VOFI-839566 format. One record per residue (C-alpha): residue number from 1; x, y, z; residue in three letters. Coordinates in steps of 0.1 Angstrom, whole numbers, plus 5000, padded with zeros to 4 digits. Layout:
BEGIN
NODE seq east north   up type
NODE NUM    X     Y    Z  ALA
...
***
This chain:
BEGIN
NODE seq east north   up type
NODE   1 1013  6422 6775  MET
NODE   2 1002  6458 6773  ARG
NODE   3 1034  6477 6777  PHE
NODE   4 1018  6508 6793  TRP
NODE   5 1001  6488 6821  HIS
NODE   6 1022  6494 6852  THR
NODE   7 1012  6461 6869  GLU
NODE   8 1035  6444 6844  ALA
NODE   9 1064  6459 6863  LEU
NODE  10 1057  6434 6891  LEU
NODE  11 1065  6405 6868  ASP
NODE  12 1096  6388 6882  PRO
NODE  13 1105  6377 6847  GLN
NODE  14 1115  6413 6839  LEU
NODE  15 1144  6412 6864  LEU
NODE  16 1155  6378 6850  LEU
NODE  17 1154  6391 6814  ASP
NODE  18 1174  6422 6824  LEU
NODE  19 1200  6400 6840  LEU
NODE  20 1201  6379 6809  LEU
NODE  21 1206  6410 6787  LEU
NODE  22 1235  6421 6810  ALA
NODE  23 1250  6386 6807  ALA
NODE  24 1246  6386 6769  LEU
NODE  25 1262  6420 6766  LEU
NODE  26 1292  6409 6788  ALA
NODE  27 1296  6377 6767  ALA
NODE  28 1294  6397 6735  ALA
NODE  29 1321  6421 6748  ALA
NODE  30 1344  6391 6754  LEU
NODE  31 1337  6376 6720  LEU
NODE  32 1344  6409 6702  VAL
NODE  33 1376  6412 6721  ARG
NODE  34 1387  6376 6715  ALA
NODE  35 1377  6371 6678  ILE
NODE  36 1399  6393 6656  SER
NODE  37 1374  6397 6626  PRO
NODE  38 1348  6410 6650  LEU
NODE  39 1373  6433 6666  ARG
NODE  40 1388  6444 6633  ARG
NODE  41 1353  6453 6619  LEU
NODE  42 1343  6470 6652  ALA
NODE  43 1311  6449 6653  VAL
NODE  44 1287  6465 6679  PRO
NODE  45 1285  6443 6709  ARG
NODE  46 1248  6449 6712  ALA
NODE  47 1242  6433 6679  ILE
NODE  48 1264  6403 6689  VAL
NODE  49 1245  6401 6722  ALA
NODE  50 1212  6401 6704  GLY
NODE  51 1222  6374 6680  LEU
NODE  52 1235  6353 6709  LEU
NODE  53 1201  6357 6726  GLY
NODE  54 1183  6348 6695  LEU
NODE  55 1203  6317 6689  ALA
NODE  56 1202  6305 6725  LEU
NODE  57 1167  6317 6734  GLY
NODE  58 1132  6302 6728  PRO
NODE  59 1134  6308 6690  SER
NODE  60 1167  6290 6688  GLY
NODE  61 1183  6263 6710  ALA
NODE  62 1160  6270 6739  GLY
NODE  63 1190  6272 6764  LEU
NODE  64 1181  6305 6779  LEU
NODE  65 1149  6310 6800  PRO
NODE  66 1141  6342 6780  THR
NODE  67 1105  6354 6782  ASP
NODE  68 1098  6372 6749  ILE
NODE  69 1068  6393 6762  PRO
NODE  70 1090  6405 6791  ALA
NODE  71 1119  6413 6767  MET
NODE  72 1095  6433 6745  GLU
NODE  73 1083  6452 6776  PHE
NODE  74 1119  6461 6784  ILE
NODE  75 1126  6472 6749  VAL
NODE  76 1094  6493 6748  TYR
NODE  77 1103  6514 6779  HIS
NODE  78 1141  6516 6774  VAL
NODE  79 1135  6528 6738  PHE
NODE  80 1116  6558 6752  ALA
NODE  81 1145  6565 6776  LEU
NODE  82 1169  6565 6747  LEU
NODE  83 1149  6594 6731  PHE
NODE  84 1146  6612 6763  ILE
NODE  85 1183  6611 6771  ALA
NODE  86 1190  6623 6735  GLY
NODE  87 1165  6651 6738  GLY
NODE  88 1179  6664 6771  LEU
NODE  89 1213  6669 6755  ARG
NODE  90 1222  6704 6743  SER
NODE  91 1218  6711 6707  ALA
NODE  92 1251  6704 6688  PRO
NODE  93 1269  6732 6671  VAL
NODE  94 1269  6725 6633  GLN
NODE  95 1286  6745 6607  LYS
NODE  96 1261  6733 6581  ARG
NODE  97 1228  6724 6597  PRO
NODE  98 1199  6706 6581  GLY
NODE  99 1209  6669 6585  SER
NODE 100 1181  6662 6610  ALA
NODE 101 1155  6675 6586  ARG
NODE 102 1170  6654 6558  SER
NODE 103 1168  6623 6580  LEU
NODE 104 1131  6630 6587  ALA
NODE 105 1121  6633 6550  VAL
NODE 106 1145  6605 6540  ALA
NODE 107 1130  6581 6564  ASN
NODE 108 1096  6586 6549  ALA
NODE 109 1109  6585 6514  SER
NODE 110 1127  6551 6520  ILE
NODE 111 1094  6537 6534  GLY
NODE 112 1074  6548 6504  VAL
NODE 113 1100  6534 6480  LEU
NODE 114 1100  6501 6499  GLN
NODE 115 1062  6499 6497  ALA
NODE 116 1063  6506 6459  ILE
NODE 117 1090  6480 6454  LEU
NODE 118 1069  6454 6474  GLY
NODE 119 1037  6460 6454  LEU
NODE 120 1057  6458 6421  LEU
NODE 121 1072  6425 6433  PHE
NODE 122 1037  6412 6441  VAL
NODE 123 1025  6422 6407  ALA
NODE 124 1055  6404 6390  ALA
NODE 125 1049  6374 6412  TRP
NODE 126 1015  6369 6397  LEU
NODE 127 1032  6349 6370  ALA
NODE 128 1040  6323 6396  VAL
NODE 129 1011  6326 6421  GLU
NODE 130 0988  6352 6436  THR
NODE 131 0999  6371 6466  LEU
NODE 132 0978  6394 6488  HIS
NODE 133 0988  6431 6482  PRO
NODE 134 0995  6435 6519  ALA
NODE 135 1023  6410 6515  PHE
NODE 136 1042  6436 6495  GLY
NODE 137 1037  6462 6522  LEU
NODE 138 1054  6440 6548  MET
NODE 139 1088  6454 6536  ILE
NODE 140 1079  6488 6550  THR
NODE 141 1063  6475 6581  LEU
NODE 142 1089  6448 6589  GLY
NODE 143 1120  6468 6579  PHE
NODE 144 1110  6502 6591  GLN
NODE 145 1087  6496 6621  GLN
NODE 146 1101  6464 6636  GLY
NODE 147 1086  6432 6648  PRO
NODE 148 1058  6447 6670  GLY
NODE 149 1041  6468 6643  GLN
NODE 150 1046  6441 6616  ALA
NODE 151 1031  6414 6639  LEU
NODE 152 1002  6437 6649  SER
NODE 153 0991  6448 6615  LEU
NODE 154 0999  6415 6598  GLY
NODE 155 0977  6397 6623  GLY
NODE 156 0949  6422 6618  ALA
NODE 157 0951  6417 6581  TRP
NODE 158 0945  6380 6584  GLU
NODE 159 0908  6388 6585  SER
NODE 160 0912  6406 6552  LEU
NODE 161 0927  6376 6534  GLY
NODE 162 0964  6378 6543  LEU
NODE 163 0971  6341 6553  VAL
NODE 164 0996  6338 6581  ASP
NODE 165 0999  6376 6582  GLY
NODE 166 1013  6379 6617  GLY
NODE 167 1040  6353 6611  GLN
NODE 168 1049  6368 6577  ILE
NODE 169 1054  6402 6595  GLY
NODE 170 1077  6387 6620  LEU
NODE 171 1098  6370 6593  VAL
NODE 172 1102  6403 6574  PHE
NODE 173 1112  6421 6606  ALA
NODE 174 1138  6393 6614  THR
NODE 175 1153  6395 6580  LEU
NODE 176 1154  6433 6582  GLY
NODE 177 1176  6430 6613  PHE
NODE 178 1198  6405 6594  MET
NODE 179 1203  6429 6565  TYR
NODE 180 1210  6458 6588  CYS
NODE 181 1238  6438 6604  ILE
NODE 182 1250  6419 6573  GLY
NODE 183 1252  6450 6550  LEU
NODE 184 1257  6478 6575  GLY
NODE 185 1289  6464 6592  ILE
NODE 186 1307  6456 6559  PRO
NODE 187 1297  6491 6546  ALA
NODE 188 1316  6507 6574  VAL
NODE 189 1347  6486 6567  ALA
NODE 190 1346  6495 6530  ILE
NODE 191 1341  6532 6538  ALA
NODE 192 1372  6531 6560  ARG
NODE 193 1393  6513 6534  ARG
NODE 194 1382  6536 6506  ARG
NODE 195 1386  6568 6525  GLY
NODE 196 1349  6578 6524  LEU
NODE 197 1348  6589 6560  LEU
NODE 198 1353  6626 6568  THR
NODE 199 1367  6639 6601  PRO
NODE 200 1331  6647 6611  GLU
NODE 201 1321  6610 6606  ASP
NODE 202 1345  6596 6632  VAL
NODE 203 1341  6608 6668  VAL
NODE 204 1369  6596 6690  GLU
NODE 205 1359  6585 6725  PRO
NODE 206 1367  6607 6755  LEU
NODE 207 1393  6594 6779  PRO
NODE 208 1380  6577 6811  PRO
NODE 209 1388  6608 6833  GLU
NODE 210 1367  6630 6810  ALA
NODE 211 1337  6606 6810  THR
NODE 212 1338  6605 6848  THR
NODE 213 1340  6643 6854  ALA
NODE 214 1318  6654 6825  GLY
NODE 215 1328  6674 6795  ALA
NODE 216 1325  6707 6813  SER
NODE 217 1335  6694 6848  GLY
NODE 218 1305  6711 6863  ARG
NODE 219 1276  6690 6852  GLY
NODE 220 1252  6672 6875  GLY
NODE 221 1260  6636 6887  SER
NODE 222 1246  6605 6870  MET
NODE 223 1219  6603 6896  LEU
NODE 224 1208  6638 6887  VAL
NODE 225 1207  6628 6850  GLN
NODE 226 1186  6598 6858  LEU
NODE 227 1163  6620 6878  ALA
NODE 228 1158  6643 6848  TRP
NODE 229 1151  6613 6826  VAL
NODE 230 1126  6599 6851  GLY
NODE 231 1108  6633 6854  LEU
NODE 232 1104  6635 6817  VAL
NODE 233 1091  6599 6815  TYR
NODE 234 1066  6607 6842  ALA
NODE 235 1054  6637 6822  LEU
NODE 236 1051  6614 6791  VAL
NODE 237 1028  6590 6810  PHE
NODE 238 1007  6620 6824  ALA
NODE 239 1003  6636 6789  VAL
NODE 240 0994  6603 6771  ILE
NODE 241 0971  6592 6800  SER
NODE 242 0953  6625 6798  GLY
NODE 243 0950  6624 6760  ALA
NODE 244 0936  6588 6761  VAL
NODE 245 0910  6597 6787  MET
NODE 246 0896  6622 6762  LEU
NODE 247 0891  6594 6736  LEU
NODE 248 0858  6574 6733  PRO
NODE 249 0858  6541 6752  ALA
NODE 250 0874  6514 6732  GLY
NODE 251 0891  6537 6707  SER
NODE 252 0919  6521 6688  LYS
NODE 253 0937  6555 6689  LEU
NODE 254 0947  6547 6725  ALA
NODE 255 0971  6520 6715  ALA
NODE 256 0985  6543 6688  THR
NODE 257 0991  6571 6713  ALA
NODE 258 1010  6547 6736  TRP
NODE 259 1029  6534 6707  GLY
NODE 260 1043  6569 6701  MET
NODE 261 1055  6574 6737  HIS
NODE 262 1091  6578 6725  PHE
NODE 263 1081  6608 6703  ILE
NODE 264 1063  6625 6733  PHE
NODE 265 1095  6618 6754  GLY
NODE 266 1117  6634 6728  SER
NODE 267 1095  6665 6724  LEU
NODE 268 1091  6670 6761  ILE
NODE 269 1129  6665 6767  ALA
NODE 270 1139  6690 6740  ILE
NODE 271 1114  6716 6753  ALA
NODE 272 1127  6711 6789  LEU
NODE 273 1163  6716 6780  ARG
NODE 274 1156  6746 6759  ARG
NODE 275 1135  6762 6786  THR
NODE 276 1163  6755 6812  ALA
NODE 277 1189  6770 6788  ARG
NODE 278 1169  6802 6783  ARG
NODE 279 1164  6805 6820  ALA
NODE 280 1201  6799 6825  ARG
NODE 281 1193  6770 6848  ALA
NODE 282 1208  6742 6828  ASP
NODE 283 1240  6736 6849  ARG
NODE 284 1226  6704 6863  SER
NODE 285 1225  6688 6828  PHE
NODE 286 1256  6669 6818  ASP
NODE 287 1258  6660 6781  ASP
NODE 288 1286  6634 6786  VAL
NODE 289 1266  6615 6812  ARG
NODE 290 1234  6618 6791  LEU
NODE 291 1253  6604 6761  ALA
NODE 292 1264  6575 6783  ARG
NODE 293 1228  6568 6792  LEU
NODE 294 1220  6568 6755  SER
NODE 295 1247  6542 6749  VAL
NODE 296 1233  6520 6776  ILE
NODE 297 1198  6524 6762  ALA
NODE 298 1210  6516 6727  VAL
NODE 299 1227  6484 6739  ASP
NODE 300 1197  6472 6758  LEU
NODE 301 1171  6480 6731  THR
NODE 302 1192  6466 6702  THR
NODE 303 1202  6434 6720  ALA
NODE 304 1167  6430 6734  GLY
NODE 305 1149  6436 6701  ALA
NODE 306 1170  6411 6682  ILE
NODE 307 1167  6385 6710  ALA
NODE 308 1129  6389 6712  ALA
NODE 309 1123  6381 6675  VAL
NODE 310 1104  6349 6669  ARG
NODE 311 1119  6327 6642  LEU
NODE 312 1088  6309 6630  GLU
NODE 313 1099  6305 6594  VAL
NODE 314 1071  6300 6570  LEU
NODE 315 1083  6276 6544  THR
NODE 316 1053  6283 6522  THR
NODE 317 1064  6319 6517  TRP
NODE 318 1101  6315 6521  LEU
NODE 319 1111  6320 6484  VAL
NODE 320 1091  6352 6477  PRO
NODE 321 1101  6366 6511  ILE
NODE 322 1138  6360 6505  LEU
NODE 323 1138  6374 6470  LEU
NODE 324 1118  6405 6481  MET
NODE 325 1139  6413 6511  THR
NODE 326 1171  6407 6492  LEU
NODE 327 1160  6434 6467  LEU
NODE 328 1148  6457 6494  ALA
NODE 329 1179  6454 6516  GLY
NODE 330 1203  6460 6487  GLY
NODE 331 1183  6489 6472  LEU
NODE 332 1178  6505 6506  THR
NODE 333 1216  6506 6512  LEU
NODE 334 1222  6520 6477  LEU
NODE 335 1195  6546 6482  GLY
NODE 336 1210  6557 6516  CYS
NODE 337 1245  6559 6501  MET
NODE 338 1232  6579 6471  TRP
NODE 339 1216  6604 6496  LEU
NODE 340 1247  6606 6518  ALA
NODE 341 1266  6635 6502  ARG
NODE 342 1235  6651 6486  ARG
NODE 343 1213  6653 6517  ALA
NODE 344 1237  6655 6547  PHE
NODE 345 1260  6686 6548  PRO
NODE 346 1280  6672 6577  GLU
NODE 347 1292  6636 6584  ALA
NODE 348 1275  6623 6553  PRO
NODE 349 1284  6586 6557  PHE
NODE 350 1274  6585 6594  SER
NODE 351 1240  6600 6587  HIS
NODE 352 1235  6576 6558  ALA
NODE 353 1245  6547 6580  LEU
NODE 354 1219  6556 6606  VAL
NODE 355 1193  6561 6579  LEU
NODE 356 1201  6525 6566  PHE
NODE 357 1197  6511 6601  GLY
NODE 358 1164  6529 6605  MET
NODE 359 1153  6516 6571  GLY
NODE 360 1160  6480 6579  THR
NODE 361 1155  6478 6616  GLY
NODE 362 1147  6505 6642  THR
NODE 363 1163  6537 6654  VAL
NODE 364 1182  6517 6680  SER
NODE 365 1198  6495 6655  THR
NODE 366 1208  6525 6634  GLY
NODE 367 1225  6540 6665  LEU
NODE 368 1241  6506 6672  ALA
NODE 369 1257  6508 6637  LEU
NODE 370 1267  6544 6644  LEU
NODE 371 1286  6533 6675  ARG
NODE 372 1312  6518 6652  MET
NODE 373 1322  6554 6643  LEU
NODE 374 1310  6572 6675  ASP
NODE 375 1313  6547 6704  PRO
NODE 376 1300  6571 6730  GLN
NODE 377 1272  6586 6708  LEU
NODE 378 1284  6621 6717  ARG
NODE 379 1286  6635 6682  GLY
NODE 380 1260  6655 6662  THR
NODE 381 1248  6625 6643  VAL
NODE 382 1234  6607 6674  ALA
NODE 383 1213  6637 6684  ARG
NODE 384 1203  6644 6648  ASN
NODE 385 1190  6608 6647  SER
NODE 386 1167  6614 6677  VAL
NODE 387 1154  6647 6663  ILE
NODE 388 1151  6633 6628  GLY
NODE 389 1130  6603 6640  ALA
NODE 390 1108  6627 6659  THR
NODE 391 1104  6651 6629  LEU
NODE 392 1096  6621 6606  SER
NODE 393 1063  6614 6623  VAL
NODE 394 1042  6639 6602  PRO
NODE 395 1059  6627 6570  PHE
NODE 396 1053  6590 6579  ASN
NODE 397 1018  6594 6593  ALA
NODE 398 1000  6595 6558  PRO
NODE 399 1018  6562 6549  ILE
NODE 400 1009  6542 6580  PHE
NODE 401 0976  6558 6588  VAL
NODE 402 0962  6561 6553  GLY
NODE 403 0981  6545 6524  VAL
NODE 404 0990  6512 6539  ILE
NODE 405 0956  6504 6556  PRO
NODE 406 0939  6515 6523  PHE
NODE 407 0961  6491 6503  ALA
NODE 408 0954  6462 6526  ALA
NODE 409 0916  6466 6522  THR
NODE 410 0917  6465 6484  GLN
NODE 411 0919  6427 6482  TRP
NODE 412 0888  6415 6464  SER
NODE 413 0901  6387 6443  GLY
NODE 414 0912  6410 6414  GLU
NODE 415 0949  6416 6419  PRO
NODE 416 0953  6443 6392  SER
NODE 417 0928  6466 6409  MET
NODE 418 0941  6458 6444  ALA
NODE 419 0977  6467 6433  LEU
NODE 420 0970  6495 6409  GLY
NODE 421 0951  6519 6432  ALA
NODE 422 0977  6517 6461  PRO
NODE 423 1006  6522 6436  LEU
NODE 424 0990  6553 6423  VAL
NODE 425 0985  6567 6458  VAL
NODE 426 1021  6558 6468  LEU
NODE 427 1036  6574 6437  VAL
NODE 428 1015  6606 6443  ALA
NODE 429 1027  6607 6479  TYR
NODE 430 1063  6602 6467  LEU
NODE 431 1058  6633 6446  GLY
NODE 432 1047  6652 6477  ALA
NODE 433 1079  6641 6494  LEU
NODE 434 1100  6654 6465  VAL
NODE 435 1085  6688 6472  VAL
NODE 436 1093  6684 6509  ALA
NODE 437 1129  6676 6500  TRP
NODE 438 1131  6709 6480  ARG
NODE 439 1114  6731 6507  VAL
NODE 440 1124  6715 6540  PHE
NODE 441 1159  6700 6535  THR
NODE 442 1194  6711 6523  PRO
NODE 443 1193  6684 6495  LEU
NODE 444 1217  6692 6466  ARG
NODE 445 1215  6671 6434  LEU
NODE 446 1252  6667 6430  LEU
NODE 447 1263  6653 6396  ARG
NODE 448 1267  6629 6380  PRO
NODE 449 1233  6617 6393  LEU
NODE 450 1242  6581 6386  ARG
NODE 451 1271  6582 6410  SER
NODE 452 1266  6567 6445  ILE
NODE 453 1294  6589 6459  TRP
NODE 454 1297  6621 6438  PRO
NODE 455 1327  6645 6442  PRO
NODE 456 1323  6669 6472  SER
NODE 457 1312  6703 6461  PRO
NODE 458 1334  6733 6467  PRO
NODE 459 1329  6748 6502  SER
***
């Protein structure tokens, strides 16, 4: 299914899958309320709903009539609406800004480190058997880009010698979601118990009367907010359609442009809100209701993305995949926590939690974890996440446009050459990112450097 072809909207399965998602979210809410460990840990209902859909759907027991292409179609479009709703909100007032820039560079840095780890693992695994170098790059693709990108590139690399590439990509993406859930939720519980959360990390929900009337009491209705979101999405389709028309017939860049629809949505939404504010015509925007739309979008995309994963486990590659992802999941969490106080001036744990969710799943799963600390996504971290994901595009582009395709084409039967050249390029790019940290972000190398959670510097 091509997600940008509007005739797909006529598929009746879309309505059925939307109803199934609503039912799964309702069932998850009941389970979280009824099961005390889930309630005590504040496990996001969207994650529970996704796991229910995965277990009962086509990849599991087959009890739900879920259509995975239709579910992917829903996730594709609602994901863009999440970025649009976040971009339309007013810029948060921050005493110590810079966290969004840190998220942008950190996201790319985590991806490079995961790719280096994967290639080093493949090199070490030569003592057991030979693996294609693209196998090691699946950590970055599956963990950071999700099932769609991992399936697409993995399948394309089958012609370059990566046996079962598409299915390997799906397995990596599935395990990425599992590590996001399995490590992210306990991390929040440990942070609460050890007092690692600052007042900025925890955003208490507004009372029902405030969420009904809006924070200011004068914002536009929910229908008006939906109209703004719809207008921006229409502009996104117009801009991308116009850009694609300028490309040569059959250009592969067309699919890439449509794959970045959420970035276009975020940029247009931010520009629209800033223009309205400068013209003093932003009274019809309501940040509280836009935040509620973001919450709905996060729930739908998280539950849908997890439920749409295909569990074709490849027993041939099970051992190296499990070992590689175990290393990647643990080291990604440690890296995010190490950056927490050093890279994020405000709400350090919340920013690191979102970064971990982005580094093992998608932006939506990162925001789903954030809802454990900010249920209504109305704090600064939620909007920083949208802005940071948008700003990360130029930092990630060299990895996914240049380095990873280059590494995948190096397979020629000589593993040392196929692994050595990509490793050199990745290390060089990591050096460029170190410079970006110094120039672009508020990173402070708090000591001792070996400490995951160093003492807070004097204000």
